[in-house]
N, C-alpha and C positions, 0 to 999 in steps of 0.2 A: 262765391258767395259769402257775404259777412251773416256771420252768425253770432246770437246771445252770448259774450262773456257767460263763463259758469264754470264752477266748481266741478270737476269730475272724478268719481272717485269708483276705480276701475274695481274687479273682482282678481281672485287671484289666481283665476284662469280665464281663459278666452270669454267673452262674454256672450251670452245668448239672449239673454232679455234684458232690459232698461227701464226702468222709472225716471220718469223726469219731472222733477219736484218743484215748484214754485211759490217763492217765500212771500212775506207781507209787506205790507206801506211801511218805508223806512228801514227796512232790512235788506239783506243781499244774500246773496247764493249760500255763505258762509252759515247760516243761521240754522239750518237745519241740517249741515255736514255731520253732526255728531249724532245725529240718530240712528247711522249706519248701523254702526256695533250694538245698538239698542234694540234692533230687529232681530238679532240672532238668526240671520237667516244661512244657513246652510250655504256651505261656499261650492259646493255641486250646481248649485241654482245660478251661479254667474252673472249674476245683475248687475250693470253697471248703473250707478247713479249721478243723474244732471242735475246741479245744481245751479240752476240761471240768475244771473244778475240783472237785476230791472235798469233801467236807465234813469236818469236824475231828470226828474220833471216839477214843474213848479204845480204844488196843491193849494187850490185855493184856500179849502177849509183851515188849511195850517197859514193861512195869511200870506200864501203865494211862499211861502219857502221851497228850495231846490232840495229834491229828497228823493232818493231810489222811489220809484212807484211806477205801476204796470198801467194808470191811467190818472187823471185827474177827476179830484172829487168834488164837486161844484156845490153839495148843500149835504149835511148831516140828516136829512129828512128820512123817515123811516126805512122808506125803500131805495134808500140815497140815490142822488141825484149824480150821474157819472159823467166821463166825456166819453161815449160810447163808439167813436171813431178813434180814439184812442187805445182803449181795449181792445178792438177788436185787430189795430195796428201791434197789440203784445202778442195777440192771439195767431196772430200771421206769424211772428216771429220764433214763436213756440212752437207752430207747425215747422217749419223750417230743422228744428231741432229734431225731431221724428222724420220729416226728411234722411237728414244726416243718418240717423242710425239705422234706416233702411237701405242706405249706401252701405254702412257697417257691415252689413249682411244678418240684422236683427227683424225678424218679422214683425208685420204691424203688433201681431194681436199675442206679439211678447213683449208688447211698451205698456206702461201704467204710467198716465198722468194723473197729479197730483197738485194740490195748492192750499195754502193757507190764508183767510180772511181777503183781501187784495187779489193772492194768487190763485185761492178758489174760484172767484168771479173769472178772471183768463180761463182758469182749466174747463170749466164749463163753455165758454167759446170754444176753445180748442178742441175739446174731445167729440163736442157732439157735431160739429161742423168737419173735422178731418175726414178725406173721402175713403179711408179705408178703416178694417173696424177694430179695434184697440183692442186689449187684455182686462181693460179697467176705469174706473174715473175716481178718485179718493179727493173729496172734497173738507176743508177743516175749518170750522167757525167761519164760513161765510153767507155769501147771498148771491142768486141768480140774477145779475145785473141784466145782462139780454134778453132775459126771457122774453119782451115781446116783441124783438127784434133779430132773436136768432132763427135762421137758416138751419136747421136740422140735416145732415145729410143722412139717406137712408141706409148707410154700410153703417147705421150705430144704432139701430132698434132694438137691437137684442144688449147695447154695452150696459155692462154690470156696474151700476154706480152705491156707493156708499158714503152719505154723509154724516160727519163726527162736528158734535157740536157743544160748549158747556152750558150748562143749567145758568151759571149766575154771571154771565159772559155780557161786560156793559160796555163793551165797543163797540161788537153784531150782534144786535139780542138774539135767543134762541128762538123766536119768531120768526127772522127770517131766515134761518134755516131750515125751519120747518114749512114756512111757505115754499120755501124751492124744491122741498119733498112734493109738494101738492102738484106744484106745476108742473113737476117731471112727471109724475102719476097721470095726471090729465093729457099728459104728450104720449101716455103711452107705456112709459116709462113704470118700471118696479125698483125704486132705488130701497133700499135700508137705510136706516135712521138711527144711531147711534146716539144718544146723549152721555153727558160726564156731570159730577158734581165739581166744576173749575169753572175756571174766568177764560178770559179771550188766551188760551195758550193752550200745551198740550201736556198729558199727563200718564203716566206709568201704562195703567191701563188701557189707553187710547193706542200707545203705542205697541202694546201687544196685539190690540183687537185691526193696527194697520201692519200687522206682519202677517198675521192671518190670513187678511184679503190676499195681501202681495203673494204668499205662497199658494195660497187656491188657487188664486185667477193661473199664476205660472207656473204650476203643477200641472193643470189642466189642456195650459194653452200651445195650441200647434205647435213643434219645433221643426224646421229647417234643416 
């Protein structure tokens, strides 16, 4: 089976948990690789980090330029007009990475899906449609692009979700993060929502919070 190419950071002992982390538009899997040591996770947590590379696509709002992208953005309207089929295809490719972790012996309940910006939109689609329960979903500086079309899998009614957003984000306005929170609440979820005094990026305070949720979810998740 074909898998998305990815940067993989293995723990110092055999992995018992995995975090699949999706980058934003125009970046690649190396973008968040440096964050692993900053999370300061205990070695005994044995977390494998997987940072996939998006394929190169023509992006309409960037003049049709080819760049790493999880899907095309057709118009920069407030809610973003995106190629939903491409987004769903990317989500299916990420789901295959989850499948591979299961084949490697990782319980689905010890797999976290995370995404920044465009990667966050794919993370929503992936995590909420995956057929087995996951440890949690972390979404940074993003929006819920498929809120109108998504077919949520019942396995995820209790999925822990945390949304992180910069209050001064001029690329993805904070209002879109809050709208995602409201949509999720309307679907029966109880997402946590954390904001920071920053632009379209991640700062030290957010990294500490990300680490806290990963530690909490994987400390309580079932180990096989």
